C-alpha positions as CSV (number, residue, x, y, z in Angstrom):
1,M,-0.2,-0.1,-0.2
2,T,1.1,3.0,-1.1
3,R,0.7,6.5,1.5
4,T,0.3,10.0,0.6
5,V,2.5,12.7,1.2
6,A,0.2,13.9,3.9
7,E,-0.1,10.9,4.7
8,I,3.8,10.3,5.8
9,D,3.7,13.8,6.6
10,T,1.2,13.3,9.9
11,A,3.2,9.6,10.9
12,I,6.0,12.3,11.5
13,A,4.3,14.4,12.9
14,S,2.6,12.1,15.5
15,I,6.1,10.4,16.8
16,R,8.0,13.3,16.9
17,E,4.8,15.0,18.8
18,S,4.9,12.1,21.2
19,M,8.6,12.3,21.0
20,G,8.0,15.8,22.4
21,L,5.7,14.9,25.4
22,G,8.0,12.4,26.9
23,M,5.7,9.0,25.4
24,K,6.3,6.2,23.3
25,S,3.8,5.0,22.1
26,V,1.2,7.0,18.8
27,R,-2.0,7.1,19.1
28,Y,-2.9,8.1,15.0
29,R,-6.7,10.0,14.0
30,D,-8.0,7.1,12.7
31,G,-7.4,5.2,16.6
32,R,-4.6,2.7,15.8
33,I,-1.9,2.7,18.2
34,L,1.8,2.4,18.2
35,D,3.7,1.2,20.8
36,F,7.6,1.7,20.0
37,M,10.6,0.3,22.9
38,S,12.9,2.7,22.3
39,V,13.7,6.8,21.5
40,T,15.7,4.7,19.1
41,D,13.4,3.3,17.5
42,M,10.9,6.1,17.5
43,V,14.0,8.0,15.3
44,R,14.3,4.8,12.9
45,A,10.6,5.3,12.3
46,I,11.0,8.1,11.2
47,T,14.3,8.6,9.2
48,E,11.7,5.6,7.8
49,L,9.0,7.8,7.0
50,Q,11.2,10.1,5.6
51,E,12.6,7.1,2.9
52,E,9.0,6.5,1.9
53,R,8.4,10.3,1.2
54,A,11.6,11.1,-0.6
55,A,9.9,8.0,-2.8
56,V,7.1,9.1,-2.9
57,V,8.2,12.5,-4.1
58,G,10.2,10.8,-6.3
59,N,13.7,12.0,-5.0
60,P,15.0,7.7,-3.9
61,P,17.3,8.7,-0.2
62,V,21.4,9.2,-1.6
63,T,23.7,5.6,0.0
64,R,26.7,6.8,0.4
65,V,29.8,3.7,1.0
66,A,32.9,5.3,2.4
67,A,35.8,3.0,2.6
68,R,38.2,2.8,5.2
69,Y,42.2,0.8,5.4
70,V,43.6,-0.4,8.3
71,S,46.9,-0.8,7.3
72,G,47.8,-3.5,10.4
73,L,50.8,-1.9,11.4
74,S,51.8,-0.2,14.6
75,G,53.3,3.4,14.9
C-alpha cells in the first residue's frame, strides 16, 4: 500500500509530538496505537518515513559508502 505525502507527513508529526511529550506510544487519528520500545526506534521510524516520503515525491534516498583502509602496522 502506497501512502500519500500528507499521510506520511502526519505520521512523522505524530511521532515527533509523542517524542516531545516523552511518550513511547503514538495514537493516530484513526484510533490506531503504535508502541515503540525506545526513542531510538522512534528516530528510526521517522528516518524510514522520510525515506518513504522522498521515494513518493521522486527523490529516492542517496546511499553513501565510505571505505577505510587499515594497514595493520602500529606506528
